[in-house]
C-alpha positions, 0 to 999 in steps of 0.5 A: 379297496375299502374292505381292504383298508378297513381290515388293515385298520382293524388289524392295526387296532387289534395289534395296538390294543394288545401292545397297550395291555402288555406295555402298560403291565410291564412299563414298556410302552408297547413298541416291542409288539407294535413294530415287529407286527406292523412290519412282519404281518401288516407290511408297513415300512420300518421307519413308519412303524417306528414313528407310529410306535412312539406315538403309541408309547405316548398313548400308553403312558397317558392311559396307564400312568394316571391310574398308577399314580392314584394307586401310589405305585409311582415313585414320582420323585425318582421318575422326575429325577431320571427323566431328563437323562432319558429325554436327552438320550431319546433326542440323541437316539432319534437323530441317530435313527435318521442317519445310522444303520441299527444292526450293531445297536440291535446286537448290543441291546440284545446282550443287555436284555439277556443279561438283565433277564438272567438276573431277574430270573435268578436273583431275589427281588431286592439284593442291593447292598451299597453305600447311599448318599442323602439324595438316594435316601430322599427317594426312599418310599413305600406303597400299598401292594394291592395284591397282598394288602400290605405296605412295602417299604423300599430303599433306592440305591445306585442312582448314578448307574440308574441315570446312565441306564436312563440315558441308554434307555432314551437312546433305545427309545428314540432309535428303535421306537420300542419304549425305554422301559425295556432297559429302565425297568430292569435297571431300577429293579436289578441295579437300584433295588426298587420293587418290580411293581414300582419299577414298571409303574414309574416307567409308565410315568416316564415313557410318555415324556421320553417318547414325545422328545423322540417323536418331535425329532422324527416328525420334523424329518417327516417320519411319522405317518398321521393316519397310522400313528392316530390308529395306533394311539387309539388302540394302545390307549384302549389297551393301556387302561386294562394293564393296571387292573392286571397288575393289581392282581399279580404278585411282584415275583410273578411280574418279575418272572414274566418281564424276564420272559418278555426281555428274552423275546425282545432279544430274539427279535433284535437278533433276528433283525441283526441277521437280516431275518426281519423285525425290530430296527 
């Protein structure tokens, strides 16, 4: 029996470490990998997996955000402005997760992810031309691209739309435990004109706070298993420390293309779940 337990723990650690790497690269938190694999491969209950995943999101943010901030890739002002909307959305989503069936939600978010993936694959990285208020101008910034060694300046657009997307991202995080970055990153990149590396880094900066809000609601309702959550957090933290090193060596255009592929995979998982074939909700 002890051997079985050790194998199970090793499996959770490997899955979580892999999720931490992918999550920290794309600003997702890793839940899109943790939840399907814990439920489909290791046989954990879905709500237990969601609770543990939110703890993993916190660990992912802790492991990666500090490095991204030190490298100047995080737009801290933008992150702090968008985070309250995401946090409120996460609390609402977590409350709904306790009581509601999530099949319709899975279908709706699948459509959003496919739409975002299409635009990220087909459109140039910065295509935004819109009127901008003073607040947007104050959020403009620049960063030194570690892959090219060049300074990149960018403008922030469509802030109201970004705040609405942040609330929706929080809802998704709280309901499904997958990290709001799966919505927030394409919203920042496609709608707000923010470069991909900044979008993923800023998302990593924000997702930890979002996950804390949702995790507190689930904890109060007894939906966070301590041992599983601690094991997931350990694995994710270890993996998340590797993500920023990979981003430094990856071109923004390639990162955008890879992220679009991740969105499609996520949409497939959600559709399978909506059809009763296993997976995400």
